[in-house]
C-alpha positions in Angstrom: -145.5 -30.8 128.9 -143.9 -27.6 126.7 -145.4 -28.7 123.7 -148.2 -29.9 125.2 -149.2 -26.3 126.3 -146.7 -24.5 124.4 -145.2 -23.6 127.0 -142.0 -21.3 126.9 -139.0 -21.9 128.9 -139.9 -19.8 131.9 -143.7 -20.6 131.4 -141.9 -24.1 132.0 -139.9 -23.6 134.9 -142.4 -21.1 136.7 -144.7 -24.4 137.1 -142.4 -26.5 138.0 -141.7 -24.0 140.4 -145.3 -23.6 141.4 -147.9 -25.6 139.9 -148.4 -28.6 142.4 -150.6 -30.8 139.4 -147.4 -29.8 137.3 -144.8 -30.9 140.1 -147.0 -34.4 140.7 -147.2 -35.3 137.5 -143.3 -35.0 137.2 -142.2 -36.8 140.6 -141.4 -33.8 142.7 -144.3 -34.6 145.4 -142.6 -32.0 148.2 -142.4 -27.9 147.5 -139.2 -27.4 148.2 -137.4 -29.8 145.4 -136.9 -28.6 142.6 -134.6 -30.7 140.4 -132.7 -28.9 138.5 -132.6 -25.1 136.9 -132.6 -23.5 133.4 -129.5 -23.6 132.6 -128.7 -27.4 133.7 -131.7 -28.2 131.1 -130.2 -25.6 128.5 -126.6 -27.9 128.8 -127.6 -30.7 128.8 -129.4 -30.4 125.5 -126.2 -29.5 123.8 -124.4 -32.2 124.9 -126.7 -34.4 124.1 -126.6 -32.8 120.5 -123.2 -31.8 120.3 -122.6 -36.5 120.9 -124.8 -37.2 118.1 -123.1 -35.0 116.3 -120.3 -36.4 116.7 -120.8 -40.0 116.4 -124.7 -40.5 114.9 -125.7 -41.5 118.0 -129.4 -41.1 119.2 -129.2 -41.1 123.2 -133.0 -40.2 123.5 -133.9 -43.6 120.9 -131.8 -45.7 123.4 -133.1 -45.4 126.0 -136.7 -44.6 124.5 -136.2 -48.6 123.3 -134.7 -49.6 126.0 -137.8 -48.7 128.5 -140.3 -49.6 125.8 -138.5 -53.7 126.0 -139.1 -53.3 129.6 -142.8 -52.0 129.1 -143.7 -54.8 126.3 -142.5 -57.1 129.0 -143.7 -56.1 132.4 -147.2 -55.2 131.3 -147.6 -58.6 128.8 -148.8 -56.9 125.3 -148.8 -58.5 121.8 -146.5 -57.0 119.3 -147.9 -59.7 116.6 -150.0 -57.0 115.2 -149.1 -53.3 114.8 -150.0 -50.5 113.0 -148.4 -47.0 112.1 -149.4 -43.3 110.7 -147.4 -40.5 110.4 -147.9 -36.4 111.3 -146.5 -33.6 110.3 -145.3 -31.3 112.7 -144.4 -27.4 112.0 -140.9 -26.6 113.0 -140.2 -24.0 115.2 -138.9 -21.5 112.7 -139.6 -18.3 111.6 -141.4 -17.9 108.4 -138.6 -16.6 105.8 -139.6 -15.9 102.3 -136.5 -16.5 99.3 -135.1 -13.1 99.9 -135.8 -12.6 103.4 -133.9 -15.4 103.8 -130.9 -14.5 101.6 -130.3 -11.1 103.8 -131.3 -13.1 106.7 -128.0 -15.3 106.1 -126.0 -11.9 104.9 -126.4 -10.4 108.4 -125.8 -12.8 110.1 -122.5 -13.6 108.3 -121.4 -9.5 109.0 -121.8 -10.3 112.5 -119.7 -13.2 113.0 -116.3 -11.2 111.3 -114.5 -10.3 113.8 -114.0 -5.6 114.5 -111.2 -4.5 112.1 -113.1 -7.1 109.3 -116.8 -5.4 109.8 -114.5 -2.2 109.7 -113.1 -3.7 106.1 -115.9 -4.5 104.5 -118.6 -2.6 105.7 -119.2 -0.9 102.4 -119.4 -4.4 101.1 -122.8 -4.9 103.1 -123.8 -1.5 104.0 -127.2 -1.7 102.4 -128.8 -4.3 104.9 -126.8 -3.2 108.1 -129.4 -1.0 110.6 -132.1 -3.0 109.5 -134.1 -5.9 110.0 -134.4 -8.9 106.8 -137.8 -7.8 107.2 -137.8 -4.4 107.3 -134.9 -4.3 104.5 -137.6 -6.6 102.6 -141.4 -4.6 103.6 -138.9 -1.4 101.8 -139.0 -2.3 98.8 -141.1 -2.8 95.6 -142.1 -5.7 93.6 -140.6 -4.3 90.7 -137.3 -4.3 92.5 -137.3 -8.0 93.4 -135.8 -9.6 90.1 -132.7 -7.1 90.8 -132.4 -6.9 94.5 -132.0 -10.7 94.1 -129.4 -10.6 91.3 -127.4 -8.0 93.8 -127.3 -10.0 96.8 -126.5 -13.3 94.5 -123.2 -10.7 93.6 -122.8 -9.8 97.3 -123.1 -13.9 97.7 -120.5 -14.9 94.9 -118.0 -11.7 97.1 -118.6 -13.4 100.0 -117.5 -16.7 98.3 -114.7 -15.9 97.0 -113.1 -13.0 100.1 -114.9 -14.0 103.3 -115.7 -17.5 103.7 -111.9 -18.6 102.8 -111.1 -16.4 106.3 -113.9 -18.2 109.1 -114.5 -21.4 106.8 -114.9 -23.0 110.8 -117.7 -20.8 111.5 -120.9 -22.1 111.1 -122.7 -19.9 109.7 -120.8 -21.1 106.3 -121.9 -24.0 106.3 -125.7 -22.5 105.6 -124.6 -20.3 103.9 -122.9 -22.7 101.0 -126.1 -24.6 101.0 -127.5 -21.2 100.4 -125.5 -20.2 98.2 -125.8 -23.4 96.0 -129.5 -23.6 96.3 -130.4 -20.3 94.6 -127.1 -19.1 92.4 -125.4 -20.9 90.1 -121.8 -19.3 88.6 -121.5 -19.6 84.5 -118.0 -18.7 83.6 -117.7 -15.6 80.5 -115.5 -17.8 78.3 -113.6 -14.9 76.6 -112.1 -13.9 79.2 -108.7 -15.1 80.8 -109.5 -14.3 84.6 -111.9 -16.3 87.0 -112.7 -12.4 88.0 -115.2 -12.3 84.9 -117.3 -15.7 86.2 -120.5 -14.2 86.9 -123.8 -15.0 89.7 -126.5 -15.7 88.5 -130.1 -16.5 90.0 -132.1 -19.7 89.6 -134.8 -19.9 88.6 -138.3 -20.7 91.3 -138.4 -23.5 89.8 -135.3 -24.8 90.6 -135.9 -24.7 94.4 -137.4 -28.2 95.6 -139.0 -29.1 98.5 -135.1 -29.4 100.5 -134.7 -25.8 100.2 -133.0 -24.6 103.3 -136.2 -23.0 105.0 -134.6 -21.0 107.5 -130.8 -20.8 109.0 -132.1 -22.1 112.1 -133.4 -25.6 111.6 -131.2 -26.8 108.0 -133.0 -30.1 108.2 -137.2 -28.1 107.7 -138.4 -28.7 104.6 -141.2 -28.3 103.1 -144.3 -30.1 102.1 -148.1 -29.6 101.2 -150.5 -32.1 102.5 -154.5 -31.8 102.3 -154.0 -28.6 100.7 -151.8 -27.0 103.9 -148.3 -26.0 103.6 -145.8 -27.0 106.9 -141.9 -26.4 107.3 -140.4 -28.8 109.3 -141.0 -32.8 110.0 -142.7 -35.9 109.4 -143.1 -37.7 112.5 -143.6 -41.6 111.3 -144.9 -44.2 114.7 -145.2 -48.0 115.4 -147.8 -49.0 118.5 -149.4 -51.9 118.9 -152.5 -53.4 117.4 -153.4 -56.2 119.0 -157.3 -56.5 119.6 -157.0 -58.5 123.2 -154.3 -55.5 124.6 -155.9 -54.4 127.2 -153.3 -50.8 126.8 -151.1 -50.8 123.4 -147.7 -48.8 123.4 -145.6 -47.0 121.0 -142.9 -49.3 119.8 -140.9 -47.3 117.1 -140.4 -43.2 116.5 -138.9 -41.4 113.7 -138.6 -37.9 112.6 -137.6 -37.1 109.1 -137.9 -33.9 107.2 -141.5 -32.8 105.8 -140.9 -34.0 102.0 -140.0 -37.5 103.2 -142.3 -39.7 101.4 -144.2 -41.8 104.1 -143.4 -45.8 102.5 -139.8 -44.4 102.5 -140.1 -43.9 105.8 -141.8 -47.0 106.6 -139.1 -48.9 104.1 -136.1 -47.8 106.4 -137.6 -49.0 109.4 -138.6 -52.9 108.5 -135.7 -53.8 110.1 -136.0 -51.5 113.5 -139.6 -53.2 113.3 -138.9 -56.7 113.2 -136.4 -56.4 115.7 -138.2 -54.4 118.3 -141.2 -56.4 117.9 -140.0 -59.6 116.5 -143.1 -61.4 116.9 -144.9 -59.0 114.8 -147.1 -61.1 111.6 -149.2 -58.2 110.1 -148.6 -53.9 109.9 -151.8 -52.2 109.3 -151.3 -49.0 107.4 -152.7 -46.4 104.8 -152.2 -45.8 101.5 -149.5 -43.8 101.2 -147.2 -45.8 103.5 -148.2 -48.5 100.2 -144.5 -49.1 97.7 -143.6 -52.3 95.9 -140.3 -51.9 97.7 -142.0 -52.2 100.8 
């Protein structure tokens, strides 16, 4: 309902409380019952996410597969013919230019430092403090961008050596390590005797690939252009029954991948799942994007 109506969480709960049609859709057949509060929903989502990180087990997928198997049987839906297609979904992330993304991470790193470390290292972060990453880059001239990227790279190099070892358990440094490697490279000065002589170089735009981090808030989101439209997010590939005599058809398989994942690659990774869920399948129909020799 949130995605369909483009609601915020606040709007979702307001409609759950006061909108009769929404309450009926959710099985709330009186005006007094409220099934859960906003904090309960957030805690539930966090527990699901933590469980997936620890075990690799997707509980949503398990529930979906169990319900689908039950529905296929009870509704007598034939699954000997199925079809598959994909759609692009933009991640709910802010669009960052290259420099803004790099500055945004600097600000987030500074915020996780202890008060004493913020005071100790303020001089290194000073030029970026007191404004948002967007406000910082808006004040720059285009001719300054190259030199600004190099200054940011030098600060990243310093953070990697001085700050990261002290805060390695902070999640922001997992993001930092990936972005640092994607945007910069370290060149050693062979004439020097110490590692301090290593210098940072900015990777040229040609070396930035579509799987590079698009936002510090969604590391799985990727970049892709489809039909001339840029997408920063994901691709959803769906399989559904398509036997002509079925009165209704059901979605039987759903998978989410980074937007730059090719349709044929997605299908190849799901073929065993599809056969397991619908063992009677004889035909699978798809467009040309899914075709490959291995498939």
